[in-house]
PAMIVEX-132802 format. One record per atom (N, C-alpha, C, O): x, y, z; atom name; residue in one letter. Coordinates in steps of 0.2 Angstrom, whole numbers. Layout:
<dokes>
     xx     yy     zz  at  aa
      X      Y      Z  CA   A
...
</dokes>
This chain:
<dokes>
     xx     yy     zz  at  aa
    -22    230    189   N   X
    -24    225    185  CA   X
    -28    223    179   C   X
    -30    218    176   O   X
    -30    232    177   N   X
    -36    230    172  CA   X
    -29    233    166   C   X
    -30    233    160   O   X
    -23    234    168   N   X
    -19    233    165  CA   X
    -15    229    160   C   X
    -12    230    155   O   X
    -17    223    164   N   X
    -14    217    165  CA   X
    -19    213    159   C   X
    -17    210    154   O   X
    -25    214    162   N   X
    -28    212    156  CA   X
    -31    212    152   C   X
    -33    208    148   O   X
    -30    218    152   N   X
    -31    220    142  CA   X
    -24    218    138   C   X
    -25    215    134   O   X
    -16    220    141   N   X
    -14    214    138  CA   X
    -10    209    136   C   X
     -5    208    132   O   X
    -15    206    141   N   X
    -16    202    140  CA   X
    -20    197    131   C   X
    -18    194    126   O   X
    -26    200    133   N   X
    -31    201    125  CA   X
    -27    203    119   C   X
    -27    199    115   O   X
    -24    210    119   N   X
    -19    212    114  CA   X
    -17    205    112   C   X
    -19    202    107   O   X
    -13    202    117   N   X
     -8    199    118  CA   X
    -12    191    113   C   X
     -8    188    109   O   X
    -19    188    114   N   X
    -24    184    112  CA   X
    -23    182    107   C   X
    -21    177    104   O   X
    -25    192    106   N   X
    -29    194     97  CA   X
    -20    192     92   C   X
    -20    189     87   O   X
    -15    195     95   N   X
    -10    195     88  CA   X
     -9    188     88   C   X
     -7    186     83   O   X
     -9    184     92   N   X
     -5    175     93  CA   X
    -10    173     87   C   X
     -9    168     83   O   X
    -18    179     87   N   X
    -23    174     84  CA   X
    -21    175     78   C   X
    -20    171     74   O   X
    -20    181     77   N   X
    -20    182     67  CA   X
    -14    182     64   C   X
    -13    183     58   O   X
     -9    181     70   N   X
     -5    177     67  CA   X
     -5    170     67   C   X
      1    168     66   O   X
     -9    166     67   N   X
    -12    160     68  CA   X
    -14    161     59   C   X
    -11    160     53   O   X
    -19    163     62   N   X
    -25    164     53  CA   X
    -19    165     49   C   X
    -18    160     46   O   X
    -15    169     49   N   X
    -10    173     43  CA   X
     -4    168     43   C   X
      1    170     40   O   X
     -4    161     45   N   X
      3    155     42  CA   X
      0    152     36   C   X
     -6    151     35   O   X
      5    152     32   N   X
      2    147     29  CA   X
     -2    140     28   C   X
     -3    137     33   O   X
     -6    138     22   N   X
    -11    134     27  CA   X
     -4    124     25   C   X
     -3    123     19   O   X
     -3    121     26   N   X
     -2    114     28  CA   X
      0    112     20   C   X
     -4    113     16   O   X
      5    108     19   N   X
      5    104     11  CA   X
     -2     98     13   C   X
     -5     95     18   O   X
     -2     99      8   N   X
     -7     92      7  CA   X
     -4     86      7   C   X
      1     86      3   O   X
     -5     81     10   N   X
     -4     73     11  CA   X
     -1     72      8   C   X
     -3     72      2   O   X
      8     69      8   N   X
     13     66      1  CA   X
      6     58      0   C   X
      3     54      4   O   X
      5     58     -3   N   X
      2     49     -7  CA   X
      6     46     -3   C   X
     12     48     -1   O   X
      5     40     -1   N   X
      8     35     -1  CA   X
     12     32     -4   C   X
     11     32    -10   O   X
     20     27     -1   N   X
     25     26     -3  CA   X
     22     18     -5   C   X
     17     15     -2   O   X
     26     17    -10   N   X
     19     10    -12  CA   X
     28      4     -9   C   X
     28     -2     -8   O   X
     34      8    -10   N   X
     40      3    -11  CA   X
     39      3      2   C   X
     37      0      7   O   X
     41      7      0   N   X
     39      9      9  CA   X
     31      4     12   C   X
     31      0     17   O   X
     27      6      9   N   X
     20      0     12  CA   X
     21     -8      9   C   X
     19    -13     11   O   X
     24     -5      5   N   X
     25    -17      1  CA   X
     32    -19      8   C   X
     33    -25     11   O   X
     37    -12     10   N   X
     40    -17     14  CA   X
     39    -18     21   C   X
     42    -22     25   O   X
     30    -14     21   N   X
     27    -15     28  CA   X
     24    -21     28   C   X
     26    -25     32   O   X
     19    -21     23   N   X
     15    -25     23  CA   X
     16    -34     19   C   X
     14    -39     20   O   X
     19    -32     15   N   X
     20    -39      7  CA   X
     26    -41     11   C   X
     25    -45     15   O   X
     32    -39     12   N   X
     39    -44      8  CA   X
     40    -48     18   C   X
     44    -51     21   O   X
     33    -46     21   N   X
     36    -54     26  CA   X
     34    -60     22   C   X
     34    -66     25   O   X
     32    -60     18   N   X
     28    -66     16  CA   X
     35    -69      6   C   X
     38    -74      3   O   X
     35    -57      6   N   X
     35    -59     -3  CA   X
     44    -55     -3   C   X
     46    -53      2   O   X
     48    -55    -10   N   X
     52    -56    -11  CA   X
     52    -49    -18   C   X
     46    -49    -20   O   X
     56    -45    -20   N   X
     57    -42    -25  CA   X
     60    -43    -31   C   X
     63    -40    -35   O   X
     61    -53    -28   N   X
     68    -53    -30  CA   X
     68    -60    -33   C   X
     66    -65    -29   O   X
     72    -61    -42   N   X
     69    -69    -43  CA   X
     79    -71    -36   C   X
     75    -72    -31   O   X
     82    -72    -35   N   X
     90    -70    -35  CA   X
     89    -72    -27   C   X
     93    -75    -24   O   X
     85    -70    -23   N   X
     80    -71    -15  CA   X
     77    -78    -14   C   X
     73    -80    -18   O   X
     78    -81    -11   N   X
     73    -88     -7  CA   X
     67    -87     -7   C   X
     65    -85     -2   O   X
     62    -89    -12   N   X
     54    -88     -9  CA   X
     53    -87     -2   C   X
     57    -86      1   O   X
     48    -86     -1   N   X
     47    -86      6  CA   X
     38    -91      8   C   X
     36    -96      6   O   X
     35    -87     11   N   X
     28    -90     11  CA   X
     23    -87      3   C   X
     18    -89      1   O   X
     27    -82      1   N   X
     23    -80     -6  CA   X
     28    -80     -9   C   X
     33    -81     -7   O   X
     25    -79    -15   N   X
     31    -80    -22  CA   X
     34    -75    -24   C   X
     32    -70    -22   O   X
     40    -75    -28   N   X
     45    -68    -26  CA   X
     36    -63    -32   C   X
     31    -66    -34   O   X
     39    -55    -33   N   X
     34    -51    -35  CA   X
     37    -49    -40   C   X
     34    -50    -45   O   X
     43    -47    -43   N   X
     45    -44    -46  CA   X
     41    -51    -54   C   X
     39    -57    -55   O   X
     43    -43    -57   N   X
     38    -43    -64  CA   X
     31    -47    -64   C   X
     28    -49    -68   O   X
     27    -46    -56   N   X
     20    -50    -56  CA   X
     16    -46    -64   C   X
     15    -50    -68   O   X
     15    -40    -65   N   X
     11    -39    -67  CA   X
     12    -40    -76   C   X
     17    -37    -79   O   X
      8    -44    -78   N   X
      7    -44    -84  CA   X
     11    -56    -85   C   X
     11    -59    -90   O   X
     12    -59    -78   N   X
     13    -65    -78  CA   X
      6    -66    -75   C   X
      2    -62    -72   O   X
      8    -75    -78   N   X
      1    -79    -76  CA   X
     -1    -80    -69   C   X
      3    -78    -66   O   X
     -4    -81    -68   N   X
     -8    -80    -58  CA   X
     -4    -89    -57   C   X
     -5    -92    -62   O   X
      0    -92    -53   N   X
      0    -97    -52  CA   X
      2    -99    -54   C   X
     -1   -104    -56   O   X
      8    -98    -56   N   X
     14   -100    -61  CA   X
     21   -100    -63   C   X
     25   -103    -68   O   X
     23    -94    -55   N   X
     31    -94    -55  CA   X
     35   -102    -56   C   X
     32   -107    -54   O   X
     39   -102    -58   N   X
     44   -108    -59  CA   X
     50   -106    -50   C   X
     53   -102    -46   O   X
     47   -112    -50   N   X
     50   -114    -44  CA   X
     46   -116    -38   C   X
     48   -120    -33   O   X
     40   -112    -37   N   X
     38   -107    -32  CA   X
     29   -114    -31   C   X
     24   -113    -35   O   X
     29   -119    -27   N   X
     25   -124    -25  CA   X
     18   -117    -21   C   X
     18   -114    -16   O   X
     12   -118    -27   N   X
      7   -114    -28  CA   X
      0   -120    -23   C   X
      0   -126    -22   O   X
     -5   -116    -21   N   X
    -12   -119    -17  CA   X
    -12   -121    -23   C   X
     -9   -119    -29   O   X
    -17   -127    -21   N   X
    -24   -130    -30  CA   X
    -26   -123    -28   C   X
    -27   -120    -23   O   X
    -28   -123    -31   N   X
    -32   -118    -30  CA   X
    -28   -110    -34   C   X
    -30   -106    -38   O   X
    -23   -110    -31   N   X
    -21   -104    -37  CA   X
    -17   -105    -44   C   X
    -17   -101    -49   O   X
    -15   -112    -41   N   X
    -11   -114    -47  CA   X
    -15   -117    -53   C   X
    -11   -120    -57   O   X
    -21   -118    -55   N   X
    -27   -118    -57  CA   X
    -27   -111    -62   C   X
    -28   -111    -68   O   X
    -26   -107    -57   N   X
    -30    -99    -60  CA   X
    -27   -101    -68   C   X
    -22   -103    -71   O   X
    -33    -97    -71   N   X
    -32    -95    -78  CA   X
    -33    -87    -84   C   X
    -36    -86    -89   O   X
    -27    -83    -77   N   X
    -27    -76    -82  CA   X
    -21    -75    -79   C   X
    -18    -79    -77   O   X
    -17    -67    -79   N   X
    -11    -66    -81  CA   X
    -13    -62    -77   C   X
    -19    -62    -78   O   X
    -10    -57    -71   N   X
     -8    -52    -66  CA   X
    -11    -45    -69   C   X
     -8    -42    -74   O   X
    -15    -43    -67   N   X
    -16    -35    -69  CA   X
    -19    -29    -67   C   X
    -23    -31    -64   O   X
    -19    -23    -67   N   X
    -21    -18    -61  CA   X
    -27    -22    -60   C   X
    -26    -26    -56   O   X
    -34    -21    -64   N   X
    -39    -22    -57  CA   X
    -39    -30    -53   C   X
    -40    -32    -48   O   X
    -38    -33    -57   N   X
    -34    -43    -53  CA   X
    -31    -41    -47   C   X
    -33    -42    -41   O   X
    -27    -38    -50   N   X
    -20    -36    -44  CA   X
    -25    -32    -37   C   X
    -26    -33    -31   O   X
    -28    -27    -40   N   X
    -33    -22    -35  CA   X
    -40    -26    -32   C   X
    -43    -24    -27   O   X
    -39    -30    -35   N   X
    -46    -34    -32  CA   X
    -40    -40    -27   C   X
    -42    -39    -21   O   X
    -36    -43    -27   N   X
    -33    -47    -24  CA   X
    -30    -43    -18   C   X
    -29    -47    -13   O   X
    -28    -39    -18   N   X
    -27    -36    -12  CA   X
    -32    -34     -6   C   X
    -31    -32      0   O   X
    -39    -33    -11   N   X
    -42    -31     -9  CA   X
    -49    -38     -4   C   X
    -53    -38      0   O   X
    -47    -44     -8   N   X
    -49    -51     -5  CA   X
    -47    -55    -10   C   X
    -49    -55    -15   O   X
    -42    -60     -8   N   X
    -40    -65    -14  CA   X
    -44    -70    -11   C   X
    -43    -75    -16   O   X
    -47    -72     -8   N   X
    -55    -77     -8  CA   X
    -58    -74    -12   C   X
    -59    -77    -17   O   X
    -59    -70    -13   N   X
    -67    -69    -17  CA   X
    -65    -67    -25   C   X
    -69    -66    -29   O   X
    -57    -69    -27   N   X
    -54    -70    -32  CA   X
    -53    -75    -34   C   X
    -53    -77    -40   O   X
    -52    -77    -32   N   X
    -50    -88    -30  CA   X
    -52    -91    -24   C   X
    -48    -90    -20   O   X
    -57    -93    -23   N   X
    -58    -96    -18  CA   X
    -52   -101    -18   C   X
    -49   -103    -23   O   X
    -52   -105    -11   N   X
    -48   -107     -7  CA   X
    -39   -110     -8   C   X
    -35   -114     -8   O   X
    -41   -101    -10   N   X
    -30    -98     -9  CA   X
    -29    -96      0   C   X
    -33    -95      4   O   X
    -24    -97      0   N   X
    -19    -98      7  CA   X
    -19    -91      9   C   X
    -19    -92     15   O   X
    -19    -83      6   N   X
    -18    -78      8  CA   X
    -22    -77     11   C   X
    -28    -78      9   O   X
    -20    -73     16   N   X
    -23    -67     21  CA   X
    -26    -61     22   C   X
    -30    -57     25   O   X
    -19    -63     18   N   X
    -17    -54     20  CA   X
    -28    -50     16   C   X
    -32    -54     14   O   X
    -28    -41     17   N   X
    -33    -41     12  CA   X
    -32    -32     15   C   X
    -31    -30     21   O   X
    -33    -30      9   N   X
    -32    -21      9  CA   X
    -40    -15      9   C   X
    -44    -14      5   O   X
    -38    -15     16   N   X
    -46    -12     14  CA   X
    -45     -3     11   C   X
    -50     -1      8   O   X
    -39      0     11   N   X
    -38      5      8  CA   X
    -37      5      0   C   X
    -33      1     -3   O   X
    -41      8     -3   N   X
    -38      9    -11  CA   X
    -32     15    -11   C   X
    -28     14    -16   O   X
    -32     19     -8   N   X
    -25     20     -8  CA   X
    -18     18     -7   C   X
    -13     20     -9   O   X
    -19     12     -4   N   X
    -15      7     -1  CA   X
    -12      3     -6   C   X
     -6      3     -8   O   X
    -20     -2     -9   N   X
    -19     -5    -16  CA   X
    -17     -3    -22   C   X
    -15     -6    -27   O   X
    -18      6    -21   N   X
    -14      8    -27  CA   X
     -7     11    -25   C   X
     -5     16    -28   O   X
     -5      9    -22   N   X
      1     12    -20  CA   X
      7      7    -22   C   X
     13      7    -25   O   X
      3      3    -20   N   X
      6     -6    -22  CA   X
      8     -8    -23   C   X
     13    -10    -21   O   X
      4     -8    -31   N   X
      1     -9    -35  CA   X
      7     -6    -41   C   X
     10     -8    -45   O   X
      6      0    -40   N   X
     11      7    -45  CA   X
     18      6    -42   C   X
     20     11    -43   O   X
     23      1    -38   N   X
     26      1    -33  CA   X
     29     -5    -40   C   X
     34     -5    -44   O   X
     25    -12    -37   N   X
     25    -20    -42  CA   X
     23    -17    -49   C   X
     26    -21    -53   O   X
     20    -12    -54   N   X
     25    -11    -59  CA   X
     29     -6    -61   C   X
     30     -5    -67   O   X
     33     -3    -56   N   X
     42     -2    -56  CA   X
     44     -9    -56   C   X
     46    -10    -62   O   X
     43    -13    -53   N   X
     49    -21    -55  CA   X
     46    -22    -62   C   X
     46    -28    -63   O   X
     45    -20    -66   N   X
     42    -23    -71  CA   X
     48    -26    -78   C   X
     45    -28    -83   O   X
</dokes>
């Protein structure tokens, strides 16, 4: 019986040492903006001007575009009165809390995670 216990103890030590010697896990991949857009934004927005508009306007070439001014899309009264162009800081604030950027808008989506907002904005910039 003592030999069995010693054998188990030796096996446990070897397993522990093998586990300690393993390579560290790779760093987590940064979020993929295209995937996040499809999961969180594509229900209401397209990334193509040739597709019919959904609840929200198409977001192709949104970076640098005047807010509330996409031809063929009917914006809320509050957003149609906006007097700025979309840039990274404004998009970040918008994705965090649209009503804080323009009170009275109808968009209800909010994204609390900065890394998710950054990935989505990076993806939108690629569409310019």
